[in-house]
DOFIPA-179826 format. One record per residue: x, y, z of N, C-alpha, C in turn. Coordinates in steps of 0.2 Angstrom, whole numbers, padded with zeros to 4 digits, always signed. Layout:
DOFIPA-179826
XYZXYZXYZ
...
END
This chain:
DOFIPA-179826
-0025+0415+0265-0020+0414+0268-0016+0409+0264
-0011+0406+0267-0006+0402+0265-0004+0398+0268
+0000+0393+0265+0006+0390+0267+0013+0388+0264
+0015+0382+0265+0024+0380+0263+0026+0376+0261
+0026+0376+0251+0024+0373+0247+0030+0365+0253
+0027+0357+0250+0032+0352+0254+0037+0348+0251
+0036+0353+0242+0041+0351+0238+0047+0354+0237
+0046+0361+0237+0050+0366+0235+0050+0371+0239
+0045+0373+0245+0047+0378+0247+0047+0381+0248
+0041+0386+0242+0039+0393+0240+0031+0392+0243
+0029+0397+0243+0022+0401+0246+0019+0396+0242
+0013+0393+0245+0006+0389+0242-0001+0394+0245
-0006+0395+0239-0010+0402+0240-0018+0396+0240
-0018+0397+0245-0026+0395+0247-0029+0394+0241
-0034+0388+0237-0033+0387+0232-0042+0386+0233
-0044+0379+0236-0053+0379+0239-0053+0377+0244
-0062+0376+0247-0058+0370+0250-0067+0367+0251
-0065+0361+0252-0069+0354+0249-0071+0349+0258
-0075+0349+0257-0079+0341+0261-0075+0337+0262
-0070+0332+0263-0067+0327+0265-0069+0321+0268
-0072+0316+0266-0076+0311+0271-0082+0312+0272
-0085+0318+0270-0093+0320+0269-0094+0322+0274
-0087+0324+0278-0089+0327+0284-0083+0335+0284
-0081+0332+0285-0072+0336+0287-0071+0344+0281
-0069+0349+0282-0070+0356+0277-0062+0356+0278
-0060+0357+0274-0052+0356+0272-0052+0360+0268
-0044+0364+0267-0041+0367+0264-0037+0365+0258
-0035+0367+0253-0034+0364+0247-0028+0372+0247
-0022+0371+0246-0016+0374+0242-0012+0375+0239
-0009+0379+0232-0009+0377+0227-0001+0379+0228
+0006+0379+0227+0008+0384+0226+0013+0388+0217
+0013+0391+0222+0015+0397+0213+0021+0399+0211
+0027+0393+0215+0032+0392+0210+0031+0385+0207
+0030+0378+0210+0029+0371+0206+0023+0369+0205
+0017+0373+0206+0011+0372+0204+0008+0365+0209
+0014+0363+0214+0011+0357+0219+0007+0360+0222
-0002+0355+0221-0010+0355+0229-0009+0352+0233
-0009+0353+0240-0009+0348+0244-0015+0351+0247
-0017+0347+0252-0019+0348+0260-0017+0352+0267
-0021+0355+0268-0019+0359+0274-0016+0349+0278
-0013+0353+0285-0012+0348+0286-0020+0342+0290
-0015+0336+0284-0021+0329+0286-0022+0328+0292
-0029+0332+0298-0027+0327+0304-0033+0321+0303
-0036+0321+0297-0042+0318+0295-0036+0309+0293
-0032+0305+0294-0030+0303+0290-0034+0293+0296
-0031+0295+0301-0036+0289+0304-0041+0287+0302
-0046+0290+0301-0051+0287+0299-0051+0285+0293
-0051+0291+0289-0046+0288+0280-0044+0281+0281
-0041+0282+0283-0036+0274+0283-0040+0267+0286
-0043+0272+0289-0050+0262+0292-0052+0258+0287
-0052+0258+0282-0052+0254+0277-0045+0258+0273
-0040+0252+0272-0034+0256+0268-0033+0257+0261
-0039+0250+0258-0040+0254+0250-0048+0253+0250
-0049+0260+0248-0055+0261+0250-0061+0256+0244
-0067+0256+0247-0073+0252+0240-0071+0256+0235
-0072+0262+0233-0071+0269+0229-0065+0267+0222
-0062+0264+0224-0055+0262+0222-0056+0258+0216
-0062+0257+0212-0065+0249+0207-0061+0249+0202
-0055+0253+0201-0049+0252+0195-0044+0247+0201
-0046+0247+0204-0040+0243+0208-0035+0237+0204
-0038+0231+0203-0039+0225+0196-0032+0229+0191
-0038+0232+0187-0038+0233+0183-0032+0237+0182
-0028+0240+0184-0022+0245+0185-0018+0242+0186
-0015+0236+0191-0011+0233+0193-0009+0229+0188
-0014+0227+0184-0013+0220+0177-0013+0223+0172
-0014+0229+0170-0012+0236+0164-0003+0236+0169
-0002+0239+0175+0006+0240+0177+0010+0233+0175
+0007+0228+0177+0011+0224+0177+0014+0224+0169
+0009+0223+0165+0012+0221+0156+0017+0230+0157
+0016+0233+0158+0020+0244+0156+0027+0239+0159
+0025+0238+0168+0031+0237+0169+0037+0228+0167
+0033+0225+0167+0037+0221+0162+0041+0225+0157
+0040+0227+0153+0044+0228+0147+0049+0233+0150
+0045+0239+0153+0051+0242+0158+0057+0239+0159
+0058+0237+0163+0063+0230+0170+0068+0225+0160
+0064+0228+0155+0067+0224+0152+0075+0224+0150
+0076+0231+0151+0082+0234+0151+0085+0232+0157
+0085+0232+0164+0089+0231+0169+0090+0225+0173
+0085+0221+0169+0083+0217+0175+0088+0210+0172
+0088+0207+0177+0094+0201+0177+0091+0196+0184
+0093+0189+0181+0091+0182+0185+0093+0185+0190
+0096+0189+0194+0097+0191+0202+0095+0197+0205
+0091+0198+0198+0091+0205+0200+0083+0204+0207
+0084+0209+0213+0078+0208+0218+0073+0215+0215
+0065+0214+0218+0063+0222+0216+0057+0225+0222
+0057+0229+0224+0053+0229+0229+0048+0233+0229
+0041+0232+0230+0034+0237+0226+0034+0239+0236
+0033+0248+0234+0031+0250+0243+0026+0250+0242
+0022+0250+0247+0015+0256+0248+0013+0247+0242
+0011+0242+0243+0011+0237+0238+0002+0232+0241
+0001+0235+0245-0008+0235+0248-0007+0229+0250
-0015+0223+0244-0013+0218+0243-0009+0211+0242
-0003+0212+0238+0000+0208+0236-0003+0207+0227
-0006+0211+0225-0009+0209+0219-0004+0211+0214
-0002+0215+0213+0006+0218+0208+0011+0212+0210
+0012+0213+0216+0019+0208+0217+0018+0199+0218
+0012+0199+0217+0007+0193+0214+0011+0191+0205
+0006+0196+0202+0007+0195+0195+0015+0196+0194
+0017+0201+0197+0025+0200+0194+0029+0194+0196
+0027+0190+0201+0031+0185+0202+0033+0180+0196
+0024+0179+0195+0021+0176+0188+0026+0177+0182
+0027+0182+0180+0031+0183+0176+0038+0183+0175
+0042+0182+0184+0048+0182+0184+0049+0183+0186
+0048+0190+0189+0052+0194+0190+0053+0192+0198
+0058+0193+0202+0056+0193+0209+0055+0198+0218
+0051+0200+0215+0046+0205+0222+0046+0205+0227
+0045+0210+0231+0042+0207+0237+0040+0216+0239
+0036+0214+0243+0031+0220+0246+0031+0222+0252
+0029+0229+0254+0032+0232+0258+0026+0238+0261
+0021+0235+0267+0015+0241+0265+0012+0243+0276
+0011+0250+0277+0010+0251+0282+0002+0250+0284
-0003+0251+0280-0011+0248+0279-0012+0243+0276
-0012+0238+0274-0016+0237+0269-0016+0227+0271
-0018+0222+0271-0014+0217+0273-0013+0214+0268
-0008+0211+0269-0005+0206+0263-0008+0199+0258
-0014+0201+0256-0017+0196+0256-0012+0189+0246
-0011+0193+0242-0009+0189+0242-0003+0188+0236
+0003+0190+0241+0010+0187+0240+0012+0188+0250
+0008+0180+0254+0013+0180+0258+0020+0177+0259
+0023+0179+0263+0031+0177+0262+0035+0179+0260
+0031+0187+0255+0035+0189+0250+0037+0196+0254
+0035+0196+0259+0037+0205+0259+0043+0207+0260
+0044+0213+0265+0051+0215+0263+0057+0212+0270
+0052+0209+0276+0057+0209+0279+0059+0196+0278
+0058+0194+0272+0057+0190+0270+0063+0189+0262
+0065+0196+0260+0068+0197+0256+0078+0195+0260
+0079+0191+0254+0087+0193+0256+0090+0202+0258
+0087+0204+0258+0092+0209+0259+0086+0214+0259
+0087+0221+0261+0084+0230+0264+0087+0236+0260
+0090+0234+0255+0092+0239+0254+0097+0237+0245
+0100+0241+0241+0101+0240+0233+0098+0234+0229
+0089+0236+0230+0084+0232+0228+0087+0235+0220
+0084+0232+0214+0087+0234+0207+0082+0242+0206
+0075+0240+0209+0070+0242+0207+0066+0244+0213
+0064+0250+0213+0055+0251+0220+0054+0253+0213
+0047+0249+0217+0039+0252+0213+0035+0254+0218
+0034+0261+0215+0027+0265+0221+0019+0265+0218
+0016+0259+0219+0009+0266+0212+0005+0268+0215
+0004+0271+0215-0005+0275+0220-0003+0277+0226
+0004+0280+0226+0006+0280+0232+0009+0288+0234
+0011+0290+0228+0012+0298+0227+0010+0302+0232
+0003+0303+0230-0001+0307+0231-0006+0306+0240
-0003+0301+0243-0003+0298+0250+0001+0301+0255
+0007+0307+0252+0010+0308+0254+0011+0311+0260
+0013+0313+0266+0007+0319+0269+0019+0322+0268
+0024+0322+0268+0030+0322+0269+0032+0319+0263
+0029+0321+0257+0034+0321+0250+0043+0317+0254
+0047+0324+0254+0051+0323+0253+0055+0317+0257
+0053+0316+0265+0054+0314+0267+0053+0308+0264
+0048+0304+0265+0045+0297+0262+0053+0295+0256
+0050+0301+0250+0054+0299+0244+0061+0299+0247
+0065+0299+0251+0070+0300+0253+0072+0291+0255
+0068+0288+0259+0068+0285+0262+0067+0281+0256
+0061+0281+0253+0065+0274+0246+0072+0272+0244
+0073+0280+0244+0082+0279+0240+0088+0277+0242
+0084+0275+0249+0088+0270+0253+0087+0262+0251
+0080+0261+0247+0079+0252+0247+0082+0253+0241
+0083+0260+0234+0085+0258+0230+0084+0266+0224
+0092+0263+0219+0092+0271+0217+0089+0272+0213
+0081+0268+0207+0077+0267+0208+0071+0269+0208
+0067+0275+0207+0059+0271+0209+0055+0276+0205
+0053+0268+0202+0049+0268+0196+0039+0267+0199
+0035+0275+0199+0029+0276+0203+0025+0281+0199
+0018+0277+0199+0012+0283+0198+0008+0284+0201
+0005+0293+0198+0001+0297+0201-0003+0303+0195
-0006+0303+0196-0009+0306+0188-0005+0316+0189
-0004+0318+0186-0001+0323+0186-0007+0327+0184
-0009+0331+0188-0015+0339+0187-0017+0340+0178
-0023+0340+0175-0025+0344+0169-0020+0350+0166
-0021+0349+0161-0019+0358+0158-0025+0364+0161
-0031+0362+0164-0034+0365+0163-0034+0366+0168
-0038+0373+0170-0036+0376+0176-0041+0372+0183
-0038+0373+0187-0041+0371+0195-0045+0376+0199
-0052+0376+0201-0051+0380+0205-0059+0375+0210
-0061+0373+0209-0064+0367+0211-0063+0361+0213
-0065+0359+0220-0065+0351+0218-0067+0346+0213
-0070+0349+0208-0075+0342+0204-0071+0346+0198
-0066+0350+0197-0060+0353+0192-0057+0345+0191
-0056+0339+0193-0054+0335+0194-0055+0328+0198
-0057+0323+0197-0059+0317+0198-0051+0315+0205
-0047+0315+0202-0043+0314+0208-0040+0315+0213
-0045+0320+0216-0041+0324+0223-0048+0318+0228
-0052+0315+0225-0055+0308+0227-0056+0311+0234
-0058+0315+0237-0062+0318+0240-0065+0315+0246
-0068+0308+0246-0076+0306+0246-0071+0301+0250
-0062+0297+0250-0058+0295+0251-0054+0295+0257
-0051+0301+0257-0049+0308+0261-0040+0306+0260
-0039+0300+0254-0035+0300+0257-0029+0303+0252
-0031+0307+0246-0025+0310+0243-0023+0316+0243
-0018+0317+0248-0015+0325+0251-0012+0328+0247
-0007+0325+0242-0003+0327+0241-0004+0326+0232
-0003+0332+0226-0005+0334+0220+0000+0334+0216
+0003+0332+0211+0010+0334+0209+0007+0336+0200
+0009+0340+0201+0010+0343+0192+0019+0341+0188
+0021+0347+0182+0023+0342+0181+0032+0345+0186
+0029+0351+0184+0036+0354+0187+0040+0352+0194
+0031+0350+0200+0035+0348+0205+0038+0338+0205
+0036+0338+0198+0043+0333+0198+0048+0335+0197
+0051+0341+0194+0057+0341+0190+0059+0347+0196
+0055+0349+0202+0056+0350+0208+0058+0344+0209
+0057+0340+0211+0061+0332+0218+0066+0329+0214
+0067+0330+0206+0074+0326+0202+0078+0335+0204
+0077+0337+0204+0084+0344+0208+0086+0343+0214
+0081+0341+0219+0081+0340+0224+0083+0335+0227
+0082+0326+0223+0086+0325+0226+0093+0321+0219
+0094+0326+0217+0100+0326+0211+0099+0318+0206
+0094+0319+0204+0093+0312+0201+0089+0314+0193
+0089+0309+0188+0084+0311+0183+0080+0310+0185
+0075+0311+0180+0068+0309+0178+0065+0309+0172
+0059+0301+0171+0057+0301+0164+0049+0300+0167
+0046+0302+0164+0038+0303+0165+0036+0301+0157
+0030+0300+0157+0024+0299+0152+0021+0305+0153
+0023+0310+0156+0019+0316+0156+0012+0316+0160
+0009+0309+0162+0003+0307+0163+0002+0305+0172
+0004+0301+0168+0004+0296+0175+0009+0292+0177
+0014+0291+0171+0018+0284+0176+0025+0288+0174
+0032+0291+0180+0036+0292+0179+0044+0287+0184
+0047+0289+0182+0052+0287+0186+0060+0293+0189
+0060+0291+0194+0065+0298+0196+0072+0290+0198
+0076+0292+0195+0084+0286+0195+0091+0289+0195
+0093+0288+0201+0104+0290+0200+0107+0285+0198
+0105+0282+0194+0105+0279+0189+0107+0279+0181
+0109+0279+0178+0108+0280+0169+0106+0275+0166
+0100+0275+0166+0095+0272+0163+0098+0269+0154
+0098+0264+0150+0096+0263+0145+0090+0264+0139
+0093+0264+0135+0089+0262+0129+0082+0256+0133
+0075+0259+0132+0071+0264+0127+0069+0270+0132
+0072+0272+0137+0071+0277+0143+0073+0285+0138
+0080+0284+0136+0083+0291+0134+0077+0297+0130
+0075+0293+0127+0070+0300+0123+0064+0305+0129
+0063+0303+0133+0061+0303+0137+0062+0307+0146
+0068+0307+0145+0072+0310+0155+0072+0318+0153
+0071+0321+0160+0069+0330+0161+0074+0332+0163
+0075+0336+0160+0084+0339+0162+0082+0347+0165
+0075+0348+0162+0072+0355+0160+0068+0356+0158
+0065+0362+0159+0057+0367+0158+0058+0367+0150
+0065+0367+0147+0064+0367+0138+0065+0362+0136
+0065+0357+0139+0067+0347+0137+0057+0347+0135
+0052+0352+0138+0045+0348+0136+0046+0345+0129
+0043+0351+0126+0042+0353+0120+0047+0345+0114
+0049+0344+0118+0054+0338+0116+0051+0331+0117
+0048+0328+0121+0048+0324+0123+0040+0322+0121
+0040+0315+0118+0035+0311+0113+0032+0308+0118
+0026+0310+0117+0020+0308+0121+0020+0297+0122
+0025+0295+0124+0024+0287+0125+0031+0287+0132
+0028+0280+0131+0034+0277+0137+0038+0274+0133
+0037+0267+0130+0042+0264+0129+0044+0263+0119
+0046+0261+0118+0048+0261+0111+0050+0254+0109
+0047+0251+0105+0050+0244+0101+0057+0241+0102
+0059+0237+0105+0065+0234+0107+0066+0231+0100
+0073+0231+0098+0075+0227+0093+0073+0222+0093
+0075+0218+0091+0073+0212+0088+0081+0206+0092
+0086+0211+0088+0092+0210+0090+0094+0207+0096
+0092+0212+0103+0096+0211+0107+0093+0206+0111
+0099+0207+0116+0097+0199+0120+0094+0203+0125
+0092+0195+0128+0085+0199+0136+0086+0193+0138
+0085+0195+0147+0089+0191+0150+0082+0184+0149
+0084+0179+0150+0075+0175+0152+0075+0172+0157
+0066+0175+0156+0064+0175+0165+0059+0168+0164
+0059+0165+0168+0054+0161+0170+0050+0162+0176
+0043+0160+0175+0036+0162+0178+0042+0160+0188
+0038+0160+0192+0042+0160+0200+0031+0156+0198
+0028+0155+0197+0021+0152+0199+0024+0145+0204
+0024+0143+0200+0025+0135+0202+0030+0132+0208
+0038+0137+0207+0040+0139+0212+0036+0143+0218
+0033+0147+0218+0031+0149+0226+0025+0143+0228
+0024+0141+0221+0016+0136+0224+0018+0128+0226
+0024+0126+0226+0030+0122+0232+0033+0124+0237
+0033+0131+0235+0034+0134+0244+0029+0138+0249
+0025+0139+0245+0018+0141+0248+0015+0133+0250
+0016+0125+0248+0015+0119+0251+0018+0119+0260
+0026+0119+0256+0030+0116+0261+0029+0121+0268
+0030+0128+0267+0028+0131+0271+0021+0128+0278
+0014+0127+0271+0011+0127+0275+0009+0119+0279
+0016+0114+0277+0014+0108+0280+0020+0110+0285
+0026+0113+0285+0029+0117+0291+0024+0117+0296
+0020+0123+0296+0017+0125+0300+0012+0120+0306
+0010+0116+0300+0007+0111+0305+0010+0108+0308
+0016+0109+0308+0020+0103+0310+0022+0106+0317
END
């Protein structure tokens, strides 16, 4: 049994079968070229997304808090007072709210989840629909049924995509229980990436790839300034030269754009919206 890799279009060999959503027997395939793992065509997704963010995702809050801290530091190198950002697949709006509280003008886009924490700050509310300073997509890539098409769509919003998805472990995978990130109980993880498959994405989109080689990555068509230079991946021979860290300490003498939290401004904005809605 074989399939065609959705990343590099080479042959993908049958890896194993596993029970998804506690009832569907699903085939998993692994690319013989880039190592990308994909399921058979996911006919079960409508049921899987009856609850867009499953109860099994107990790390939701901790992950958003951690990412807001990491991304805040990362954006210091490209942030200006007029920068506008888009969180793609932003779920309940937790990350957008956290980033706005830190002074970053973030908006939200999500086709499935209800926006609970960033109302009035969705894509339709932004002053632009392209040319965002960067697009973030956290725990989204593993959900993509057609990664190349969806990533191409992301690039229409911004030339820089900051995303999280856990890369496959170095240990051999031969069973669904060999890696927790399959999460078959939820049925939503249908695309699982290796480092080589990210390199294939870099080549396909003619962009640069930065990664911590674990769970946080950047695809960009822009030349980013330090602190990213030492993390760029251009070809496999560079792997051993990449430090297993994502940020370096910033020069204290470096000029930084001062940010003011948008918390109180948004609070006043909400009050005005609520008052207008009543009238």
